[in-house]
RODO-2510 file (C-alpha; in nm, 4 decimals, decimal comma):
residues 146
     n   res          X          Y          Z
     1     x     0,0093     0,0002    -0,0053
     2     x     0,1219     0,3450    -0,0766
     3     x     0,0728     0,6324     0,1701
     4     x    -0,0089     0,9875     0,0545
     5     x     0,2564     1,2459     0,0804
     6     x     0,0202     1,4245     0,3461
     7     x     0,0309     1,1124     0,5699
     8     x     0,4064     1,0894     0,5274
     9     x     0,4523     1,4549     0,6343
    10     x     0,2159     1,4049     0,9457
    11     x     0,4040     1,1029     1,0581
    12     x     0,7338     1,2781     1,0297
    13     x     0,6017     1,5775     1,2215
    14     x     0,4742     1,3437     1,5005
    15     x     0,8010     1,1604     1,5138
    16     x     1,0007     1,4872     1,5304
    17     x     0,7820     1,6120     1,8186
    18     x     0,8120     1,2759     1,9966
    19     x     1,1871     1,3207     2,0613
    20     x     1,2070     1,6696     2,1955
    21     x     1,2114     1,7474     2,5644
    22     x     0,8759     1,8283     2,7254
    23     x     0,9917     2,1854     2,7914
    24     x     1,1048     2,2378     2,4326
    25     x     0,8411     2,3563     2,1824
    26     x     0,9011     2,3520     1,8089
    27     x     0,7245     2,5608     1,5525
    28     x     0,5650     2,4243     1,2286
    29     x     0,8341     2,6232     1,0358
    30     x     1,1197     2,4507     1,2366
    31     x     0,9604     2,1091     1,1695
    32     x     0,9166     2,1795     0,7940
    33     x     1,2765     2,2971     0,7620
    34     x     1,4210     2,0007     0,9611
    35     x     1,2225     1,7704     0,7278
    36     x     1,3110     1,9758     0,4179
    37     x     0,9449     2,0107     0,3101
    38     x     0,7369     2,3208     0,2250
    39     x     0,5902     2,5024     0,5213
    40     x     0,2433     2,5133     0,3731
    41     x     0,2380     2,1441     0,3342
    42     x     0,3578     2,0826     0,6804
    43     x     0,1040     2,3370     0,8198
    44     x    -0,1882     2,1433     0,6772
    45     x    -0,0636     1,8168     0,8340
    46     x    -0,0030     1,9939     1,1691
    47     x    -0,3477     2,1396     1,1718
    48     x    -0,5133     1,8004     1,1231
    49     x    -0,2925     1,6429     1,3963
    50     x    -0,4027     1,9178     1,6335
    51     x    -0,7726     1,8529     1,5448
    52     x    -0,7108     1,4820     1,6154
    53     x    -0,5641     1,5647     1,9688
    54     x    -0,2308     1,4185     1,8698
    55     x    -0,0440     1,7466     1,9080
    56     x    -0,0931     2,0567     2,1075
    57     x    -0,0321     2,4140     1,9810
    58     x     0,0528     2,7020     2,2156
    59     x     0,0318     3,0531     2,0876
    60     x     0,2366     3,3473     2,1844
    61     x     0,5877     3,4492     2,2273
    62     x     0,6892     3,1164     2,3975
    63     x     0,4420     2,9107     2,1831
    64     x     0,5088     2,6131     1,9765
    65     x     0,3971     2,2505     1,9276
    66     x     0,4240     1,9537     2,1525
    67     x     0,3075     1,5914     2,1371
    68     x     0,0225     1,5100     2,3709
    69     x     0,0212     1,2030     2,5933
    70     x    -0,2588     1,0712     2,3712
    71     x    -0,0408     1,1339     2,0680
    72     x     0,2581     0,9495     2,2209
    73     x     0,0324     0,6395     2,2782
    74     x    -0,1477     0,6587     1,9460
    75     x    -0,1282     0,3379     1,7444
    76     x     0,0245     0,4056     1,4019
    77     x    -0,2320     0,2008     1,2117
    78     x    -0,5159     0,4049     1,3588
    79     x    -0,3418     0,7241     1,2808
    80     x    -0,2557     0,6259     0,9271
    81     x    -0,6133     0,5056     0,8679
    82     x    -0,7472     0,8379     0,9809
    83     x    -0,4977     1,0498     0,7896
    84     x    -0,5567     0,8433     0,4678
    85     x    -0,9326     0,9088     0,5087
    86     x    -1,0517     0,5415     0,5090
    87     x    -0,9747     0,5039     0,1350
    88     x    -1,0245     0,1686    -0,0282
    89     x    -0,7162     0,0128    -0,2014
    90     x    -0,9242    -0,0134    -0,5252
    91     x    -1,2313     0,1862    -0,6490
    92     x    -1,4745    -0,0143    -0,8516
    93     x    -1,7367     0,2491    -0,9105
    94     x    -1,7098     0,5990    -1,0728
    95     x    -1,7451     0,7462    -1,4149
    96     x    -1,6368     0,4165    -1,5764
    97     x    -1,7423     0,1432    -1,3317
    98     x    -1,5597    -0,1856    -1,3499
    99     x    -1,7613    -0,4517    -1,5352
   100     x    -1,6453    -0,7126    -1,2810
   101     x    -1,7806    -0,5058    -0,9786
   102     x    -2,0602    -0,7539    -0,8982
   103     x    -1,8466    -1,0708    -0,9231
   104     x    -1,4934    -0,9640    -0,8489
   105     x    -1,2884    -1,1388    -0,5796
   106     x    -0,9950    -0,8941    -0,6273
   107     x    -1,1714    -0,6182    -0,4438
   108     x    -1,2427    -0,8285    -0,1279
   109     x    -0,8773    -0,9673    -0,1348
   110     x    -0,7391    -0,6083    -0,1493
   111     x    -0,9587    -0,4890     0,1301
   112     x    -0,8368    -0,7724     0,3424
   113     x    -0,4789    -0,6872     0,2625
   114     x    -0,5482    -0,3315     0,3482
   115     x    -0,6890    -0,4168     0,6916
   116     x    -0,3868    -0,6416     0,7519
   117     x    -0,1595    -0,3479     0,6718
   118     x    -0,3422    -0,1296     0,9289
   119     x    -0,3427    -0,4076     1,1765
   120     x     0,0215    -0,4673     1,1565
   121     x     0,0934    -0,0995     1,2041
   122     x    -0,1263    -0,1037     1,5108
   123     x     0,1379    -0,3068     1,6827
   124     x     0,3427     0,0065     1,6936
   125     x     0,2808     0,3337     1,8810
   126     x     0,4243     0,6740     1,8036
   127     x     0,6576     0,6319     2,1034
   128     x     0,7914     0,3125     1,9582
   129     x     0,8746     0,4890     1,6320
   130     x     1,1399     0,7022     1,7905
   131     x     1,3394     0,4377     1,9822
   132     x     1,7103     0,4049     1,8708
   133     x     1,8300     0,4332     1,6025
   134     x     1,5484     0,6767     1,4822
   135     x     1,5381     0,9040     1,7903
   136     x     1,8985     1,0215     1,7828
   137     x     1,8815     1,0868     1,4179
   138     x     1,5571     1,2931     1,4634
   139     x     1,7315     1,5014     1,7366
   140     x     2,0298     1,5734     1,4934
   141     x     1,7969     1,7255     1,2448
   142     x     1,8319     2,0972     1,3439
   143     x     1,6337     2,3711     1,1850
   144     x     1,7838     2,7136     1,1198
   145     x     1,6933     2,9597     1,3925
   146     x     1,3780     3,1659     1,3303
***
């Protein structure tokens, strides 16, 4: 299964926030710079993560982003499923519907494979993603000062 770029950015943001000290807050701009992605793309992912309660944003001079306790415990499969928007692996309807739609076994097999994909990711939490060797690498990704 292939993840959207949006989901990839959101997962990278969550991982980056998972390795900072509780007292250190990062900005969306800093995360985007450290991941070498456009600020506007990262901002969209950050906004969704905030709506989901995975991250917390604080405004003001000493503001920034932090991972919530819920975010740290979030199962990766559930997060990916939500970010991907519950898309099916194959779409049989639409402008030119598949003539096999009523008798196709492929769609069922792909749906089962998609569920297996999410289930396997649910064995991992966000906190698990940043254990060594990943965590130290994430910490070494510095962003230029604002």
